[in-house]
N, C-alpha and C positions, 0 to 999 in steps of 0.2 A: 437413590439415598446414601448409598453407603461409601461411594466417590463422587465428588463435584465433576461435575462436566457441564460444559456451556455449549450453545449452538447459536449460528447466527444463519439466517436464511434471506435470500435477498431475490427481489424480480422484477424486472423493469416495467414500466408502466405498459407496455406494448404486449409483455409475455415473452417476447421473444428471447429474453437473456436471464439465466437465473445464477446463483451463486451458492456455495454452502461451507460452512467451517464450524469443524467439531474440536476441541481443544479441553484439557481437561487440568485443574491443578491440583491433583491429588496422588503426586509422585515428586521425589526430589528430583532427578533427572528429569527430561519432558516425558510427558506420558503420552497415552495413546491417543491419536487424534490425526485430523489431514482435513483436506479441503476437495472440492470439485465445483467447476464453473463450466458453464454450457451455452451453446447457440440452438435454437430451434428454428431450423430454416438456413438457407443458403446467404450467400453475398456475392453483388459483383462490385469490386472497389474499381473508383474512380483512376482514369488513367493520367488526369493532370488535377492542377488546383490545390487547395489547402482546407482543412477543415479543423475546426475546434470544438472540443468536447469539454462539459463542465457537469459536475455532478458531486455526490456524496462518497465517503470513504468509511467503513464500519470494521471493528477487527476485536480481535482475542488477544490478549498478552498472558502467555505463560512462560515458565521461569527453568532453566537448568542450574541446579545447586540449591533448589528452595522449593516450596510447595506454592500453591497460592494461584489466584486467575484474576483478570482484570480485563475491562473493555477498553476501547479507543474510537476517537469519532474525527474526522477532519472533511475539508474540503478538496476537490482535487480537480485539476485540468489536465487535457490531453491534447497534444497537435500532432497532425499526421499531415506531412508534407507531400500527396501525390505526385507531385513533380519530380521529387527526388527519389521515388518507388524503387526503380531500378537500381539505383546506387544503394538501396540499402538503409540512407540515412534518415528515416522516414518519420520516426516516433520520438517526441520528448513529451514529458509528464512532471505532475510535482503534485504534493502532498500540503496543505497549508492550513494554518487556523487549528492544531491540532490539541486535541484534550486528552484526559486519561479518566477514568474512574475506576475504582475498585469494586467489589463484588455486590457491594450493597448499594451502587449508585454514586458513592460520593466522588466528587470531583477532585481529583489528586494531583492535578497539572503542576499546580502552584510547588507541591512538594517534591515532585521530582525536577522541576526547576531549581528549586534552591539546592538541592544535592548535585546538579551540573553545575550550577555554581562554585560549591565548596570544593568540588573536584577538579574542575578545569581553572580555579581562580580567578577566574572571569567573571563579571556578574553576566548570568544569562536573563532574559525577558521572557522566553517563550521556547517552545520545543523547537528543532531544529526543523526546514525545511526537507523532507525527503524527495530526491529526485531522480529522475529517470537517466540514466547514462545515453545519450544521444551515439550512436555506431552503427557500423555495418551490420547487413542479415538481420535486421530486428523484425521485419515484417515480411511474410510470405504471401503467397499467391491466394490462400487461404484465408486471409485475413486474420491470421494468428501471429501475435507477437509474443518473443522473449526476450527479456535483456535484466541490466544490472541496474540496481538502485542503489543511493548514497545519500547520508546526510553529512554536513560539514557543520562543525562546532569552533568557535574561538576559546583558545587555551593560554594560559601564561607562555606556551612554548609556540606560538602561531596557530593557525587553523589547521585542523585534523579532522578525520572521519569519526564519525561517531557510528551510526549504522550501515551497516551494508546488508545486500542481499539481491533479492530478483523480484521480478513483475512477471506475470503472465496472462495475456489477455487475447480477445478475439472481437473484431468488428462483426457488426449484424446490421441485418434491416435494409431496406429499400436508401439507395443511396448512402451506404455506410452510415446509418442513422443513430447506432448507437454502440457502445463499448463495456463488455464486462468483463471483470478481471479479479486477479488476484496479488496483492502484494505481500512477501514474505522478509522480515528485516531481523536481523540479531545486533545486541550492542551489551556492553555491560550495565549493569543495574548500577547508577550511581550512588543509591541507597544501601546497597549491601555489597561487600567485597566478596569477590569469588562468584558472583552470581550474574549469568546470564539472561537478559529477558528477550525474548521472540514475540515479536508481533507478527500476526497472521490477519490481513482486512481483505475485505472485499470492495469492490465498486462498481457502480453501473453509472455510465455516463451518456449524455444526450447531446448530438452537433448542435452546434449554433450557427450563426452567422457565419457563411463560406467568406475568404478572402481569395477573389481573384487575382 
């Protein structure tokens, strides 16, 4: 009751994967917190074919330079090209339809989009898409993936990076049927000068129709 902390806990419908995130909004710099994600059981990765995963993302937002904490959610897709596994160019993903909420659950997405429009001098209609960087050595033989993420935004000076960060993921289940992971990004808060917002979100995705 003395300091505001919030936690998110997600479990897949099979129980094979789960994640937990803890953050606090009671400090001017980033406060105490962290995240964990795990897979119960092993995985045998395919050596050929492609897989598409879809699901939901939910996260916590805290700040450096200001107190406060909030929530976020989005839709997420992930693609793995197992044919390209040996070269390491195997994983791509993105977060779309993003929304942000304050501590009381009020949707403040439009407020942030309006602030972005003002600071960029270009009318924004939504929060930018966060995309996984496609590159080598992102997925190993244990089904663990780590890579960079970024979002781009139109400004008066052209397209620029807005959020940057990393993702962490594990493939799980028979036939690599699900993926669990964490995305951590940072960006300047367009509503407050000198304030950085950190978003830490977890996702659980399920494999859809294969592309042969």
